[in-house]
DOKOL-923776 format. One record per residue: residue in three letters; y, z, x of N, C-alpha, C in turn. Coordinates in Angstrom, 2 decimals. Atoms other than C-alpha are relative to their C-alpha. Layout:
REM residues N
residu n_Y n_Z n_X ca_Y ca_Z ca_X c_Y c_Z c_X
ala Y Z X Y Z X Y Z X
...
This chain:
REM residues 73
residu n_Y n_Z n_X ca_Y ca_Z ca_X c_Y c_Z c_X
met -1.23 0.31 -0.63 -12.34 -18.76 23.46 0.28 -1.55 -0.24
arg -0.18 1.55 -0.01 -10.83 -22.16 22.56 1.13 -0.41 0.99
ser -1.11 0.25 -1.08 -7.61 -22.02 24.76 0.83 1.15 0.23
ile -1.13 -1.12 -0.23 -5.06 -19.77 26.49 1.01 -0.84 0.70
arg -1.26 0.66 -0.61 -1.56 -20.90 27.46 0.94 1.05 0.36
val -1.10 -0.80 -0.48 0.98 -19.13 29.45 1.22 -0.55 0.11
his -1.54 0.68 -0.11 4.75 -19.66 29.10 0.83 1.23 0.49
gly -0.75 -1.20 -0.46 6.55 -17.12 31.28 -0.72 1.24 -0.41
asn 0.54 -1.22 0.40 5.96 -13.79 29.71 -0.88 0.00 -1.38
ile 0.45 0.01 1.04 4.40 -15.11 26.72 -1.64 -0.79 0.14
val 1.51 0.39 0.02 0.45 -15.70 26.28 -0.44 -0.38 -1.36
glu 0.46 0.46 1.20 -1.01 -17.72 23.55 -1.49 -0.27 0.05
val 1.38 0.05 -0.04 -4.64 -17.51 22.73 -0.66 -0.57 -1.32
asp 0.63 0.60 1.22 -6.65 -19.62 20.21 -1.53 0.35 0.09
phe 1.35 -0.38 -0.05 -10.13 -18.25 19.47 -0.75 0.00 -1.31
ile 0.77 -0.05 1.16 -12.95 -18.15 16.86 -0.43 1.43 -0.16
gly 0.50 -1.43 0.40 -13.45 -14.64 15.38 -1.16 -0.23 -1.01
his 1.14 0.15 1.00 -16.75 -13.98 13.81 -0.40 1.40 -0.16
gly 0.51 -1.37 0.35 -18.29 -10.97 12.19 -0.57 0.23 -1.43
thr 0.73 -0.23 1.33 -19.85 -9.25 9.16 1.18 0.86 -0.82
his -1.05 -0.82 0.72 -17.41 -7.89 6.37 -0.69 1.14 -0.52
thr 0.77 -1.24 0.46 -18.68 -4.31 6.11 0.85 1.04 -0.46
gly -0.98 -1.02 0.45 -15.53 -2.46 5.18 1.20 -0.65 -0.70
asp -1.23 0.60 0.68 -12.25 -2.89 3.14 0.86 -0.73 1.02
leu -0.80 0.88 -0.81 -10.22 -5.66 4.71 1.40 0.11 -0.76
val -1.26 -0.18 0.60 -6.52 -4.81 4.04 0.98 -1.12 0.70
leu -0.73 1.20 -0.35 -4.37 -7.95 4.15 1.58 0.24 -0.50
gly -1.34 -0.23 0.49 -0.79 -6.54 3.68 -0.08 1.11 -1.28
glu -0.01 -1.16 1.07 0.14 -4.07 0.84 -0.59 -0.68 -1.28
ala 0.26 0.55 1.39 -0.68 -6.58 -2.00 -1.55 -0.30 -0.06
leu 1.38 0.54 -0.06 -4.34 -7.47 -0.95 -1.07 0.86 0.72
thr 1.20 -0.51 -0.58 -7.55 -5.54 -0.27 -0.99 -0.46 -0.42
ile 1.34 0.55 0.36 -10.92 -7.18 -0.16 -1.04 1.03 0.25
pro 1.13 -0.92 -0.11 -13.77 -4.67 -0.72 -1.07 -0.72 0.86
ala 1.08 0.51 -0.81 -16.74 -5.08 1.67 -0.98 -0.86 -0.82
thr 0.84 0.90 0.60 -18.88 -8.16 0.81 -1.31 -0.03 0.57
gly 1.19 0.16 -0.84 -21.55 -7.97 3.49 -0.24 -1.39 0.54
arg -0.06 1.41 -0.50 -20.86 -11.65 4.30 0.22 -0.09 1.42
thr -0.32 0.34 -1.41 -20.98 -12.95 7.88 0.72 -1.37 -0.15
thr -0.67 1.34 -0.10 -18.49 -15.65 8.73 0.77 0.02 1.25
glu -0.91 0.14 -1.20 -16.19 -17.00 11.30 1.33 -0.86 -0.44
leu -1.42 0.60 0.27 -12.43 -18.20 11.46 0.75 -0.01 1.06
pro -0.84 0.31 -1.13 -10.04 -19.70 13.86 1.21 1.06 -0.24
phe -1.22 -0.94 -0.29 -7.25 -17.28 15.10 0.86 -0.52 0.95
his -0.95 0.43 -1.04 -4.11 -17.82 17.05 0.75 1.49 0.27
asp -0.71 -1.14 -0.46 -2.66 -14.70 18.97 0.87 -0.30 1.05
arg -1.28 0.10 -0.84 0.70 -14.52 20.67 0.33 1.38 0.66
leu -0.30 -1.12 -0.68 1.32 -11.90 23.20 1.03 0.04 0.79
glu -1.07 0.09 -1.08 4.35 -11.00 24.94 -0.10 1.23 0.97
ile 0.37 -0.80 -1.18 3.88 -9.24 28.37 1.31 0.37 0.75
arg -1.24 -0.57 -0.82 6.43 -6.93 30.32 -0.63 0.80 0.84
asp 0.57 -1.03 -0.98 5.59 -5.22 33.46 -1.53 0.29 -0.14
gly 1.46 -0.07 -0.07 1.94 -5.82 33.09 -0.69 0.58 -1.24
leu 0.49 -0.61 1.30 1.84 -4.35 29.39 0.24 -0.94 -1.07
ile -0.20 0.85 1.26 1.59 -6.04 26.04 1.13 0.87 -0.74
val -1.18 -0.69 0.85 4.87 -5.17 24.22 0.15 -0.60 -1.38
ser 0.06 0.61 1.40 4.23 -7.35 21.14 -1.33 -0.83 -0.23
ala 1.02 0.88 0.26 1.41 -9.14 19.51 0.11 -0.42 -1.31
glu -0.13 0.58 1.14 1.38 -11.48 16.61 -1.46 -0.77 -0.14
leu 1.28 0.60 0.13 -2.07 -12.53 15.23 0.08 -0.84 -1.30
asp -0.13 0.83 1.32 -2.03 -15.50 12.70 -1.45 -0.60 -0.12
phe 1.24 0.62 0.49 -4.95 -16.91 10.62 0.25 -0.32 -1.53
asp -0.03 0.50 1.47 -5.42 -18.63 7.25 -0.54 0.83 -0.99
thr 0.48 -1.04 0.87 -5.58 -15.84 4.74 -0.70 -0.54 -1.18
glu 0.69 0.62 1.19 -6.45 -18.09 1.87 -1.47 -0.40 0.38
glu 1.22 0.31 -0.49 -9.44 -19.45 3.88 -0.93 1.24 0.30
met 0.71 -1.26 -0.18 -10.44 -15.96 4.81 -0.46 0.39 -1.46
lys 0.43 -0.30 1.27 -10.51 -15.09 1.11 -1.01 -0.87 -0.68
arg 0.99 0.87 0.52 -12.55 -18.19 0.23 -1.23 0.33 0.73
arg 1.29 -0.13 -0.68 -15.07 -17.45 2.87 -0.72 1.43 -0.38
leu 0.74 -1.26 0.35 -15.60 -13.72 1.97 -0.13 0.13 -1.49
leu 0.19 -0.10 1.37 -15.16 -14.06 -1.79 -0.86 -1.22 -0.70
gly 1.01 1.01 0.47 -17.08 -17.40 -2.23 0.78 -0.93 -0.93
């Protein structure tokens, strides 16, 4: 976890995700990356909207081009 910011009912979280690419990664309708077996990490930004104690929307942002470079070499 790099940072957490709260602005009213909006929570923004910056973190480093890490893992091993063991299954198909679907990045929208136009791109699927088959499993590579590579282990990597990448920064992410998550924006959550909270209402009545529940998450009502979530947006996860990351650099898809960097993800492709790290997984495909």
